[in-house]
Steps between C-alpha positions, in 0.01 A plus 500: 500500500607288203565814298721640775706182517536495120616859498749432775633197305535700181676777689735245651579349159559844353725593790696174454544570127618854570734375772641232265551754222687724741707210632605342168720635223678347199846557362553447128810324366613830347467691828662552836300623803557682827257458789467813715363508852395841619738659245805288583649224287385175653580235235660460154308252282690349205299180459208521257160371606229566761608653832342616829522833680331666791205701378482873563841523671702357211516603135699374198697687236614331180820551299591377151743205515569482124801633311410859418623727222605861542503649149604861448228684304748742342865471403744638755791722394850397611844653434797284397867555581526685165239750625246371248135456579327166457131415521451171681190283546528240774288269709542321833369162614442489877319294764397538863706263714455629857138610536545640854803711402324606181197626692709678761734664246275605212150377573372467143604430141509865391753594768705190426518579129604857576782377723618240247480749212712753687765239584517361146515844338775616732707189435446522125603864502819411686584209267427693181726778624792253494437369148525629144217470248677210330545314829135549591368345178763224485581208728533734803124537494451163672757596762312824569171313551668250732654777712172693521308187600746412778506852647125548472445164666717599795283807560175311431574245772453776757135532395435125472528485120723296266611645165492207259613674182576839347490538122568780253238487226632782284799732495473791255668829435286814529370633171722808513823300502397193298561671166855606582585156640360327193702728270817428693433128491432521126830685444688240707344212307581666166860552611528133595338399170744715299793353690377147432451581131852641480647195669294277273621680186861468613454131574331450162795664318744283690305185411483606134874566490575161653257331259658674198845403619392141552335501157821617330698234683251230398502615136881514494528154651240368257683656201826359627345155533337529155832595341670211674236253380511649151878476495486141609242430229707673234805305611311173482358592159845591374634174631221309322563693181873436524446131561259475208738691272791280596308185413395616147612847403352482149153404620512761772592768244219381273247504788603849605460622143149358480412682823637818351296451180183436697550815709590714198215393270223478763291768325425531129587866517852438629771621264874431509754673280800268474747392233414164343832354594455604862589246766137525620374314186757226493245228588262621226753404233510128583508256792807419701840666525350845489328449164803365316 
């Protein structure tokens, strides 16, 4: 009797545990949940934590509430307005916003990524078809990403998804056309370099000519100033000499003769061939009055 009661109690406890496990479910902070009742959507659960449901007749399906990344495994080929092929790697950041619409429209992440990828690729193909290669790799690149994000987001709203960002990771030319493009770019850069060198040489010649001209002017002005100063000095010296001569002509003549003797007989090897009665030797004959 006691064994029967114990078995019944254990069976009751086990049934309660099973019933509780079927009635309780948890939603993680990174998740969103839909409660189904007999196959129909009964409730959308956005609040994380422990929740209740009717066992057996209700079931729960979970969806990722984080920002997800759709990264293309291989580079896609696009054609520019110049009819040139480009290989483009891109990625998309997206998030489920309307869980009910998301479930009704696509049902799972694989279908959602396929829909988003098709929309983004189509928009990129359209935008690249309007641009040149230079525009794609320059500042227009940001404008392209902005346009693609806005258009893709408009389509994604219909499936309960928000497109947060679209980015181009890499834009390359195919191998078969890269070589010709690089050669053309190299020729253009060499042409620009030669033009700059030519302009630089011309500018250098002009600067040299102006410098030479300025140098000649400076030298001429300096020579002119030197001659003026020298003339003024000679005039002052002549005036001093004249004043000294006027005060004592005999002494001045004697002093000038001594200077002449000193200059003439500076070296022992100096030789002068003059007549003894030459005016040059008048002060050798005796002092005063020219040796008289």
